[in-house]
C-alpha positions in Angstrom: -114.6 166.3 38.6 -116.6 165.1 35.5 -113.3 165.1 33.3 -111.6 162.9 35.8 -114.2 160.6 35.8 -114.6 160.8 32.0 -111.1 159.8 31.7 -111.3 156.8 34.1 -113.9 155.3 32.2 -111.7 155.9 29.1 -108.9 153.5 30.5 -109.7 149.8 31.3 -107.1 149.5 34.3 -108.9 152.2 35.8 -112.1 150.5 35.4 -110.8 147.3 36.7 -109.3 149.0 39.8 -112.8 151.1 40.6 -114.7 147.9 40.8 -112.2 146.1 42.5 -112.5 149.0 45.3 -115.9 148.7 45.1 -116.1 144.9 45.5 -113.8 145.3 48.8 -116.3 147.9 50.4 -119.3 145.6 49.6 -117.5 142.8 51.0 -116.2 144.6 54.1 -119.9 146.0 54.8 -121.1 142.3 54.5 -118.5 141.3 57.1 -119.1 143.6 59.5 -122.9 142.8 59.3 -122.2 139.1 59.4 -120.0 139.7 62.6 -122.7 141.5 64.1 -125.6 139.0 63.5 -123.1 135.9 64.7 -122.7 137.9 68.0 -126.5 138.5 68.5 -126.8 134.8 67.9 -124.7 133.6 70.2 -126.1 135.7 73.0 -129.4 134.2 72.4 -128.4 130.6 71.8 -127.1 130.7 75.7 -130.3 132.9 77.0 -131.6 131.9 80.4 -135.4 131.8 81.2 -136.7 131.9 85.2 -139.5 130.2 86.3 -141.0 129.6 89.4 -142.3 126.0 89.9 -145.1 126.0 93.1 -145.8 122.5 94.1 -148.8 122.8 96.1 -150.0 119.2 97.0 -151.6 117.5 100.2 -148.5 116.5 101.8 -146.0 119.0 100.1 -145.4 122.7 99.4 -142.6 124.2 97.7 -141.3 127.3 96.1 -139.2 126.3 93.8 -136.9 128.6 90.7 -135.9 126.5 87.8 -134.0 127.6 84.5 -135.7 126.3 81.7 -132.9 128.3 79.5 -130.2 127.1 77.4 -127.8 129.5 79.3 -126.7 129.8 83.0 -128.8 132.3 85.3 -127.3 134.4 87.4 -129.6 136.2 89.9 -128.5 140.0 90.7 -131.5 140.7 93.1 -134.4 138.4 94.6 -136.7 140.3 96.7 -140.1 139.3 98.3 -143.0 141.8 99.2 -146.1 141.3 100.7 -149.9 142.5 99.9 -149.2 145.3 102.3 -145.8 146.3 100.5 -143.6 144.7 103.5 -140.0 143.7 102.0 -137.9 140.8 102.8 -134.6 139.2 101.6 -135.9 135.9 101.9 -139.2 133.8 101.5 -138.6 132.2 105.1 -139.2 135.6 106.8 -142.7 135.6 105.8 -143.4 131.9 107.0 -145.5 131.3 110.0 -143.5 129.9 113.0 -143.9 126.0 112.7 -144.9 124.1 116.0 -142.9 121.6 117.8 -142.1 118.5 115.5 -142.2 120.4 112.5 -139.6 121.1 110.3 -138.5 122.6 107.4 -137.9 120.1 104.6 -135.5 122.7 103.2 -135.4 126.7 102.9 -132.5 129.1 101.5 -131.4 132.3 102.6 -129.3 132.8 99.1 -129.0 136.3 97.9 -127.3 135.2 94.6 -128.1 132.2 92.6 -126.6 130.4 89.9 -128.6 128.1 88.1 -127.3 126.2 84.9 -130.1 124.9 82.4 -132.5 122.8 83.3 -131.0 123.2 87.2 -133.3 124.4 89.8 -133.0 125.9 93.4 -135.8 124.8 96.2 -136.4 128.2 97.9 -138.8 126.7 100.6 -140.2 123.1 100.9 -142.4 122.0 103.9 -143.5 118.2 104.2 -145.7 116.0 106.4 -148.1 113.7 106.8 -151.5 114.2 105.3 -153.3 111.8 108.5 -152.4 114.5 111.1 -154.0 117.1 112.0 -151.7 119.6 113.3 -149.6 118.8 110.0 -153.1 120.0 108.0 -153.4 123.1 110.0 -149.9 124.2 109.7 -150.1 123.3 105.8 -152.6 125.5 105.4 -151.5 128.7 107.2 -147.7 128.2 105.3 -150.5 128.0 102.3 -151.9 131.7 103.6 -148.8 133.1 103.8 -147.6 132.1 100.5 -150.6 133.4 98.7 -150.2 136.8 99.8 -146.2 137.0 98.7 -145.2 138.2 95.2 -141.3 137.4 94.4 -139.2 139.9 92.4 -136.0 138.9 90.4 -133.6 140.1 88.4 -131.4 138.3 86.5 -129.0 137.6 84.2 -126.9 135.2 81.3 -122.9 135.0 80.9 -123.0 137.9 79.2 -124.0 140.3 81.8 -126.1 142.2 79.9 -126.5 146.0 80.8 -130.5 145.7 81.2 -131.5 142.6 83.3 -134.0 140.2 82.8 -136.8 140.5 85.2 -139.7 138.0 86.5 -142.3 139.1 88.7 -144.5 136.2 90.0 -147.5 136.3 92.5 -147.7 133.4 94.3 -151.3 133.9 94.6 -151.6 129.9 93.4 -151.3 129.0 97.0 -154.4 130.8 97.8 -156.6 129.0 95.6 -157.9 126.4 98.2 -159.4 128.3 100.3 
């Protein structure tokens, strides 16, 4: 083996050929590493970021899912639980019955949601007149019910990751005015 290596080093053409093979192997490794890094960068460039926006005003209460990321947000699972581990598929199912004359501004019974970047989906919204005592009573009952709910969501990007992103959010914000 040593004799073959010494003969190769004595021949200038053999040295040039050996250097060409080594440079080719280095180029191949670098191109594979670069392709991997480009793929990873492309995935990170379109990553969703779920955010729960809980507006709680005197005349409006809502629970809104927003996509604050740079790519589409695709829900895989959306579940709601209450303090006593009661589980429901829809947030509206945990809400108290509304009195006559009051209606939900909007609510959603969607189990799968797709949001573009900067888009939002309202899961529940209740509006009314702050000078109406019945509205204030109804609003406070809704706040109480919301404060005991936890939202659990699994979501992915357009690359459909094997391990989806998770969001666990307790709506305790609505219980701060007790």
